[in-house]
C-alpha positions in Angstrom: 6.9 186.7 -28.5 9.5 189.4 -28.8 7.9 192.8 -28.4 9.7 195.3 -30.6 9.5 199.1 -30.3 9.8 201.7 -32.9 10.2 205.3 -31.6 9.3 208.4 -33.6 10.5 211.6 -32.0 10.6 215.2 -33.0 9.0 218.6 -32.4 5.4 219.4 -33.3 4.5 219.9 -36.9 7.0 217.4 -38.4 4.3 214.8 -39.2 5.3 212.3 -36.5 1.7 211.8 -35.3 0.4 211.0 -38.8 3.2 208.7 -39.7 3.0 207.0 -36.3 -0.7 206.2 -36.7 -0.2 205.0 -40.3 2.7 202.8 -39.3 0.8 201.4 -36.3 -2.1 200.5 -38.6 0.2 198.9 -41.2 2.1 196.8 -38.7 -0.9 196.0 -36.5 1.0 197.1 -33.4 0.0 199.2 -30.4 0.4 203.0 -30.5 1.6 205.3 -27.7 0.9 209.0 -28.2 3.0 210.3 -25.3 2.3 213.9 -26.0 -1.4 213.3 -25.4 -0.6 212.1 -21.8 1.1 215.4 -21.0 -1.8 217.3 -22.6 -4.2 215.4 -20.5 -2.3 216.2 -17.3 -2.4 219.8 -18.4 -6.1 219.7 -19.1 -7.0 218.1 -15.8 -4.7 220.5 -13.9 -6.4 223.5 -15.5 -9.9 222.1 -14.8 -9.0 221.3 -11.2 -7.3 224.7 -10.7 -4.0 223.1 -10.0 -1.1 225.6 -10.3 1.0 224.9 -13.3 4.0 225.9 -11.1 3.2 223.2 -8.5 5.4 220.3 -9.5 4.2 218.0 -6.7 0.5 218.6 -7.4 1.0 218.1 -11.1 2.8 214.8 -10.5 -0.1 213.7 -8.4 -2.4 214.4 -11.3 -0.1 212.4 -13.6 0.0 209.4 -11.3 -3.8 209.1 -11.0 -4.8 209.6 -14.6 -7.6 207.4 -15.9 -6.8 207.6 -19.6 -7.4 205.2 -22.5 -6.4 205.5 -26.2 -8.9 204.2 -28.7 -8.3 203.9 -32.5 -11.0 205.3 -34.7 -10.2 205.2 -38.4 -7.1 207.4 -38.9 -7.6 209.2 -35.5 -6.6 208.3 -31.9 -9.4 209.1 -29.5 -8.3 210.0 -25.9 -10.7 209.0 -23.2 -10.4 210.3 -19.7 -12.8 208.8 -17.1 -15.1 207.8 -19.9 -15.0 211.3 -21.5 -13.6 211.9 -25.0 -11.2 214.8 -24.6 -9.5 214.4 -28.0 -10.5 217.8 -29.4 -9.9 219.6 -26.1 -6.3 218.6 -25.7 -5.3 219.4 -29.3 -5.7 223.2 -29.0 -2.7 225.5 -29.2 -3.3 226.7 -25.6 -3.2 223.1 -24.3 -0.1 222.4 -26.3 1.6 225.3 -24.5 0.3 224.0 -21.1 1.6 220.5 -21.9 5.1 221.9 -22.7 5.2 223.6 -19.3 4.0 220.5 -17.5 6.5 218.3 -19.3 9.4 220.3 -18.0 8.9 219.0 -14.4 11.0 215.9 -13.5 8.4 214.6 -11.1 5.7 214.6 -13.8 7.9 212.8 -16.2 8.8 210.3 -13.6 5.2 209.7 -12.8 4.4 209.0 -16.4 7.5 206.9 -17.2 6.3 203.5 -16.2 2.8 204.2 -17.6 4.4 204.8 -21.0 6.6 201.7 -20.8 3.5 199.6 -20.0 2.3 200.2 -23.6 5.1 197.8 -24.8 2.9 194.8 -25.5 2.9 192.1 -28.2 3.1 192.2 -31.1 4.9 195.6 -30.9 4.7 199.3 -30.2 5.0 202.5 -32.2 5.9 205.3 -29.7 5.4 208.9 -30.7 6.9 211.7 -28.6 9.9 213.8 -27.8 12.0 211.5 -25.6 10.8 208.0 -26.7 14.2 207.0 -28.1 16.4 208.7 -25.6 14.7 208.0 -22.3 11.5 205.9 -22.4 12.6 203.2 -24.8 16.4 203.5 -25.1 16.7 200.0 -26.5 14.1 200.4 -29.3 14.7 198.4 -32.4 14.4 201.5 -34.6 14.6 205.1 -33.6 13.5 207.9 -36.0 13.8 211.6 -35.4 11.7 213.9 -37.6 12.7 217.5 -38.2 11.3 220.3 -40.4 11.9 224.1 -40.5 10.0 226.2 -38.0 8.4 228.1 -40.9 7.1 224.9 -42.6 5.8 223.6 -39.3 3.9 226.8 -38.6 2.4 226.7 -42.1 1.2 223.2 -41.7 -0.4 223.9 -38.3 -2.0 227.1 -39.7 -3.5 225.0 -42.5 -4.9 222.5 -40.1 -6.5 225.1 -37.9 -8.0 227.0 -40.9 -9.5 223.7 -42.1 -11.1 223.2 -38.7 -12.6 226.7 -38.9 -10.2 228.1 -36.2 -8.8 231.6 -37.0 -5.2 232.2 -36.0 -2.4 234.3 -37.4 0.6 232.6 -39.0 2.9 235.0 -37.2 1.5 234.0 -33.8 1.8 230.3 -34.6 5.4 230.8 -35.6 6.2 232.6 -32.3 4.4 229.9 -30.3 6.3 227.1 -32.1 9.6 228.9 -31.6 8.9 229.3 -27.8 7.8 225.7 -27.4 10.9 224.5 -29.3 13.1 226.5 -27.0 11.4 225.3 -23.8 11.5 221.6 -24.9 15.1 221.7 -26.0 16.4 223.6 -22.9 14.6 221.8 -20.2 16.8 220.1 -17.7 15.1 216.7 -17.8 14.7 214.7 -21.0 15.3 217.6 -23.4 14.1 217.3 -27.0 17.0 215.8 -29.0 17.6 212.8 -31.3 19.1 209.7 -29.8 22.6 209.0 -30.8 21.5 206.0 -32.9 18.4 207.6 -34.4 17.7 208.0 -38.1 17.2 211.7 -38.8 14.6 212.7 -41.4 13.9 216.2 -42.5 10.2 216.4 -43.7 10.3 220.1 -44.7 9.8 219.2 -48.4 8.0 215.9 -48.0 4.3 215.2 -47.8 2.8 212.6 -45.4 2.9 209.8 -48.0 6.5 210.5 -48.8 7.4 210.3 -45.1 5.4 207.1 -44.7 7.3 205.4 -47.6 10.7 206.3 -46.2 9.7 205.0 -42.7 8.2 201.8 -44.1 11.5 201.2 -45.9 13.5 201.7 -42.7 11.1 199.2 -40.9 11.6 196.6 -43.7 15.4 197.1 -43.6 15.4 196.3 -39.9 13.3 193.2 -40.4 10.4 194.6 -38.4 7.6 194.2 -40.9 6.8 190.6 -40.2 3.3 191.5 -39.0 2.5 194.1 -41.6 -0.7 193.8 -43.6 
């Protein structure tokens, strides 16, 4: 059976996680949340007091990860050594740590094959920042989501408030701008759309709108054979 891959890249707050999960459910394919891998590396490094400036030590953490993704309703649970760390890795602080960890070439190299191993029948939806450019350059469909920094900060602020977490919108905006800069300027696998990616600005679209557009693209490419 031919194992197709759909990549959905873009910065945080563009809705790529939501549309990736919904697309994966609709198609009945596997899902790779690559950002979660970098967040897990960051979490374990912090817990084991590994310096976030020690590239070799961080790469060692990446190579020995015992991590499993489990689907639960509309959420992806991240299990490390039998422990559910889904909530712990989704904090703003851990997002910043993941961005620092992801800048190291040895860490990215350590996780590259692990990510490619997710490509299994009947197909894979890969969510990240370099899925279409580096990890799966021959993907059948590549999508790159964008949105204004202001809108992405507003969305994240709303999510955190709904979870009972108090944070200022101004601080979130600053954090997002800094992470965008770091991800775009890193020497290895910088955040950018693949040359053959479909660009979609989600600034004025809700999750359902984005899902509809992406489903249409999937159907146009003849990739919806397994869709429910």
